[in-house]
N, C-alpha and C positions, 0 to 999 in steps of 0.2 A: 750814179747807176740807177736805172728805173726800177722801182719796186711796186708790186701789186698791194693796193690799199687792204682789201679784205679777202680772205679765202672763199672759195666757192663751194658750199656744202652740196654733196650729191643728194638728189631728190628721189631717195630709194622707193617712196611710196607713190610717185607720179612719173613724169616724163624722164625716164632714166633707161640706159641701155640694158639694164638688167630685167626690164619689163617689156622690151619690144617683141621679142620672139613668142612669149606667152600671149601678149595681146594679138599678135598675127595668127597664132593658132586658135583664138577665141576662148582661151581658158582664163583670160585676166581682161575683163572688159573695161575699156578706157575711152575717153573722149578726145584724145589727143593725137590720134593717127592721122596722117595726111588724108585729104579727100579722095585720091586716086586709088587707096587701098580699098575703099568700101566697094562691095560687089564684085571685086576681082576674083576670077576663078583660080589663079594662080598668082603667088607672090614670090618674086625673087628678092631675098634680102641680101644685098652686097654690102659687106663690111669692107671699107677702104681704110686699110691701117694707117694711122697718123694724120688723117684729114680732120683737122679741127674746124669748127665753125667759121672762124676768121678766114682760114685758107679757102673754105668752100665757097665763100660769099663776097670776099673782098674784090675779087677781079671778074665781075659779070661779063665784061666784054672779052676777057681771055678765056673764060669757062662757060661758054654759052649753054652746054648740055646740063651742067648744075644749075645754072641761073633759071633754066626753063622748068625746073621741078617745083613742086610745092612742099612747104613744110616749115620747120622751125628749128631752133637751137634746143638741145636737151642736155642734161648732165650724163657724163659718164661716172664711173666709180672711182672711189680712193682706194689705193693710189691709181692715178690715171696712167696705167701701163698696160701693155698688151696682155701679159699672162693673167692679170686679174680681170681686165675687162672682157676678154674673149670667154673666159670661164663664166662670167656673169651673163653674158649674152646668151651662151647656151643652156646653162643650168637655170636661169631665171632668178639667181640668188645673189645677194650682195656678198663681198669678200668676207665679211664677218662670218658668214655661214658656211661658204664653200671652202674657205681656208687657204686659197691661193692669193696670198696677201703682197705679192710683189714679184718682181723678176727674180730674186734670189730670196728663198725662204728657209728659215731654220726649222728643220724637220728632224725630230728625235736626236737633237745635239749636233747634226750635221747642216751645212749651208748647202741647199740644193738649188741649182740652176734650173729653173722650170723650163726655160725654152730648149736648152740642150740635154735636159734631164740627167745631169752629172752633179756629183757632190764636189765640194772644194778639194777634197783630199783624195778624189778618184776612187773611192770605196764603192761598193756596189750601190747603186741608187735604190731608193725604196720603190715598191710597186705602186703604180699610179693610183689604184683604188684606194690604198691606204693614205695617200695624200688628199685625194678629192673623190668622194663617195657618191655624190648626187649624179643622177642620170641627166643627159642633156635632152633638151626639147621635151620635157615631161614625159620621158620614156618613149616617144614616138620615133618611128624610123624615118628621120628626115634625111634626103640626100644632101651631101656636103661636097661643094666644088671648090677645092682648094689645091694647093701646090702638090704636086705628086711627091716630092721629097719629103712630105710631112707624114706619109702613110704609116710608118712604123715607129714614130716617136713617142716617148713616154708622155709628153705634153698632150699629143693628140689623143692618146688613150685616156688621159685624166679628163679631158674636157669634150671629147667627141665620140667615147665609146658607145658602140651600138648604133651608131649612124651608118649611112651607106656612103662610104669614101669614094669620091671620084676625083682623080688626080688631073691636074693640067700641068704642062711643060711651057706653053705659049698661051699669051693672052687670047688669041684667037680660039684656042681650045676651051677656055673659060666660057666664052661667049657661046660656043656651040653646045657645049654641055648643057649650059641653061636653057638654050633654045629647045633641045631635045626634051629635057625634063618638063618644060612648060607645055609642049606639045603632046606629052604623055598625061598630062593633067595632074601633075603633083601639085598639091595644094600650097606647100612651102619648100623653097630651095634656099639653102644658105650657101653663099659664095664669098670667098675671101681673097682679097688682093692686097699685097704688102709694098707696092712700088713707092708710095708717097713717104711711108716710114723709112724704108731702106735708103732713099736718096737723102732725106733730111739728115739722117745720122751720119752719112758719108760726107755730105757736102754743106750742111747747114742750110739756112733758109734765105740768104742774101746773095745767091748767084744764079747763073742761068740753068744750072742742072735741077734745082728745085722747081723753077718756073716751068721748065720743059716737062717735069714730071707731072705737075699739075695738069698741064694741057693733055699728057697722055692719059691720065686717070679720067679727064673729062671726055676723051674720045671713047674710052671704055664704056662710060655711062651711055653715050650715044649709040655706040655698037650694040649694046645690050637692048636698048629700047627699039632699035631698028630690027633686031632679031626676034623679039617677043610679040606675040599677037596682042590685039587690042584689049582683050579680056584678061590680060596679065598685067600686073603691077610691078615695077621695079622700086624697091625701097633702098635708100642709100644711108648708111650709118657709119660711124667711125668709133674707134676704141679710146682715142685721146687726140689731143692737138700736140702742138710742139713749141719749145722755146729754144732760141739759138744761144748757146752757151759759149761756143768757141774753145780753143785750146786754153785761153786765159781764164776761163770761168770755172775751172775744176779746183776746188779748195780742199787742201789737206785738213786733217783732224788733229794736227800737232798740238793745238791749245788744250786738248783734252787729256794729253798724257797717257798714263796708264789706266785711266778710269774705264776705257773701252777694251773689252775682252776680244770682240769680233763685231764685224758688220753684216747686214743682209739688206734686202730691199734693192732699190734703185739710187742712182746719183741724185735725183730730185725727190726721193722719199726714202731717206736713208735710215734704217733702224740701226740704233747702237745698242748693243748688248753689253750690259755693265760687267765689270770685274765683280766677283762675289762680294756682296754687301756693299757696292759702291753706287747703287742706282740713284739715291738722292743726290749724292755729291756730283754724279755725272749729269743729271738734270740741271743742277745749279750751274755747272760749268758751261754745259751747252748753251743755256740761256744767256749767260754773261758773255760768251764768246761770239754767238751767232744770231742772236735775236734780231739785229739790224738787218739781216740777210734772209732769215728763215722764220717761219712759224715753228716754234719748238713745242713739242707735246711730251708729256710723260704717258707712259703706257695707259694708266687708268683714265686720263683726260681723253686721250684718243679714243678709247672704247666707250667711256661714259657718254660722250657727245656724238657716238655713232658715225664718226668719220668713215669708218669701214663698212657701216651698216648696223642695224640693230641685232640684239640677241646673238652676240658672239659666242661661237662654239668654244668648248674647252681647247680643242686643238688650235684655234685661231689665237686665243689667249696666250698660249704656250709659244706661239711663233712671233708675236709682237715684240719688238725691242723695248727695252726699259725707256728709251727715249727715241723720238722721231724727229728728224730734221726735214722740213718740207719748205724748200726755197720759195720766197716770194720775188728775190732778185733773180736775174738770168745767170744763176751759178749752179753747181752741182757739186756734191761731196764725195770725195775719193775713198773708195774702199781699199786699203792697203793690199788685200787678197785679191783684188781684180783690177790691176793697174790698166789693163787694156781697155776698160770701160772708158778711160779718160780720152780715147780716140773719137768718141762720139761728138760730133760737132753741134748737133742739137740734141735735145734730150726732153724727158717728160716724167711724169709721175706725181708732180705736185698739185696744188690747190688753186693755181691761178686760172683766170677765165680762159687763157690761151690753151690751157691743157684740159680743162674740165668741161668746156662746152663744145659740143659735137653736133654734126648735122642729122636731122631725121627728115629726109627729102624723098618725095616719091613722084612718079609719073607713069602713065600707062605706056604699053608696048605700041609701036608704030608699024608693025609688020602687016 
């Protein structure tokens, strides 16, 4: 089984998804933005969910629009998962500070599914502001072009509150929304497309569905460039890459016995919350059972080494598990409270280059 040699540490002080929007707004001077951004009257920041650097660049003949853009690989955040990364993109903060530290997060003693905004026991979910308090886009009223169905979700309120929400139900509407906003002179437009991630989860990375979706995402990039004027720049980023896990790659936690009280996080960044007083024993058992397949962190090591970012807030410290399993092999760890997660054919969240490196690419409009 192929394993990654070294984990990729997020570059929270440099080229990282958490710094892109602030740099585009001129609030965080950097020297790593692609050339087409400089001097642009409007920038459309398109986030393609799940489009890792490898996927964006490995098939130049099949993805001509992406291949024609200028740019580089940058790091995403840890965990390399949608809820954490999107919140970092909009707030400009690492997960250590905004507190959205995974797909499912332990908040005030209950495990909250961030994307559905539901708790594991179906009790009333917390108010979004109590989970994530930082304003998006430095408090500026940035137009957001995303799926219409997200308009009233708790996660939208948590990471996009105060923005101008413009929903789309067809990809053509995403393009037209961006065209209109650029024509109106908006300095920054944030757009979100989830097709690559959805297809990868449903079908994995090794069949025609994934290849077809990459081509569709490439056409979207071309359509946006054709719709935007020459004084507008299109910037393409992603929240994470993907690892093909397959049904056989989901591993149970039986070797840990009753040391685990509950789980949170993602299959590829699994927080293990220890039974009372069993934290040290859980770390020892997890290391002995899984160190050949995963990087195993204790809570303090994870925080001290700033994997989630520097200066962890008190809320973040309370939410991190006693032990974290971050697979380096193409496996994921089952949460017994969320067995349907094992239906994901590809997954993400860990610290491998395939998951951590994402594109920062740009090109001018061609209209």
